[in-house]
Steps between C-alpha positions, in 0.01 A plus 500: 500500500420301188128476437406778738185691407635855529168646389315328783760584763498869412120506474475347845739756648305785344161364607595455864706811579329728749533865599626404846774288337658810349777682689425868563776601259339290225171683554687830490667404172165393356358844579804659335439289189138619487615860547757477223262317266226761536750783463645378172154401374362847563801655330463263205123534471528777242732306269385452143501121528259520796259716301513256209413211730226703668346595166487135398364366828247778556369436149470130583297588810393270781397525863682786680659302784834663579681834493750604238794675666519866407174492306133538589412203281393172658545169318445127549764365739694321224514815289601715800782258582635528146488880484635557851785255448602665175477847657721399792768361270474772235783705653716199597522652847353210702672259737719200415602164642796325342371155598224526237682693344249774432238731645284321758264768633385625161406146398325409827331811641284620206288185493511453876380851580229487233375174649524643852291799397237272348486280811535772762812330640697638792852638497625203701356261242671691220837504679482125564401421142766729359779330695366158398510595132835674531666189642351273233622726220852519641520126567389406148740760362784361712421148379547614139805723537691600296391330181139617484589868502814459290301313236296815440197475727393803701447350844268780610248374246570127532595428861295799612184325379557224756549753779181681407307172493631393840415837656148507360443136595603583858263798510218277375580246772567214257640183653835355390344280232314784331797734543713250307235498227514881494877482449444261213249730334740791545793306358325413177431871442838636609695690235737791445809552285805712577525594134210738573706712741484863394145464365151524650490122524735487799248677730229295331675186633447616858133572438452163334670321791256666741203421280615141434546426869168654601315309229676178597397528865140590419468211254653256747246614759222418251632148440692556176743211446875504449796282577607554858867435416527746213833652606702176499309248285622370163424768241409725789606858563852446634621244247369697202620842620865449588792260543574546871200373694592419859223422751769514767562863409131577535467333839825628650456743786642839397771653722245755620238229579241673279572615144307815586791615716712521182261737327677785321335837445591732216624854541594546134220484242674248274566126463641369829813367334597860418488600867846385604662675200298815579619492860861459385469794261332721758763420764795570270346825379444622855827380652721632219281792388501365147369686200428337163787696346748346746413142398708338227377142523263282701509124562199333657541143629199286582362151450465384141132412550419872525575534130164339420305712747598866491752557224318723251808687374338807345151553645266731312242569771442488875376141508807370320722715721383303804658192344826660390807453719685763299226760523435457872872513587537810285207658684659421837834647392331812363304561823164422340258390772440129429218495756305755298238363265552788261869418460412203280401683186565514129664838558757354740551200273609746228689743725849548347669505841343170603555343159864599515540342844327176413712462187808502724375198696650158441313203646726229644283193556591271789417135560315382812467840667182580692270687264470780753878564522690746285834677484556829323847621399547848358806627320534873544638743246803561725589128494368406844267203550226478761280200580187415695330169578142448617261211563134602474384157616540561874171576680475793739628419848256738669141431391362803685749733332408336169137586576587867535679495167205326335258753648707780343493316167124452535448872566707598199302268272148545630456865595480608137220247446293518819613824664665531841200438734385185321857375463549531876168328568591209273845465656352492850241244395772271360703543820199373692417222254493231769206673666287561189185291498414564132787550256251644252532829687869503412464411132220750450716774650781404260261526205525878515 
């Protein structure tokens, strides 16, 4: 595949995909992604970082073109994309795909829905564009695995910018040539560093990806110029952002045919790489009726790459706790509800019981394990040892059952913001997304 123009191939795929090309299960998953995105965005809308962004962007002003989720304020589409993306990633409770690896929906949907509201686009158009962008993001991510992420780039911000651009280009009806230009414009803006995990800048990455992609597509539509081979060219995105570029990896058909079928939803409000350890801790606590006092020592085994993602050893607040393997395992072992937003707090970070548990945890780094796999071994005070193993990287086998679980998550997150009647109305509208003629009705309802 030497000399292949990956940018152009992916742009062409995104520009030509149609709603009728999508299997019914793909459309169902797309609706679930929209549901989960709006749920976590509404729950995150009151976060301090969202208010800081709103204050800045409202002060800057501009034409009120799009809704801000959870707020009555309307902003220019680019500003709305930034705020909504940051809000949806503020709690680190949004979906994941390990092909990126990162958070696809939170990078793609904020700009796409803002643009759809501005244009009066239909639900079918949004679903088609979302899947187009999702596949582009995952394919570029797969082409750069694992070096791009391991080098320190936050793929949600970098690779996510390409996905957002492809989705918005598809919604605008750009042809393959202009879609490739949009990817080039997105790639020269793409940024995001893992060293910012545990700060407000991590959610900011998601908002910037959405804004970057939307701006890229709109500029390409106006005739703005860019290289149309920006991903793979000399001094282009891939060769300057990692050592492992493989066009073959980007063009390979995933085992599930579409990368969307490997989407992973979160049911713990923390970094996804803490989910397998949490599940191990929860299972051992329930199966053996463990109490913190009965635990003498804890060994957590997982891939060495996780050390640079979620290994804050002694978190001081809720945000840092979401990126602490020790803290989240301690919470699971102490029966603290890791799905509860309030569980990630400065108070719990200082709780003597949890601090005592996390200080008993030894991390045993493994080579070449899946990042989503972990093994937890607990030595009990009576000398017994119990173990559990879990892989959080396996998608749900039953998509309909997954939808029920996501609806329950949505209710738990949104009712406090919108109230029960409006929450139910929004959920029903998302369930019928394919039949909506103007998505603006949906985004305005989510504005609260």
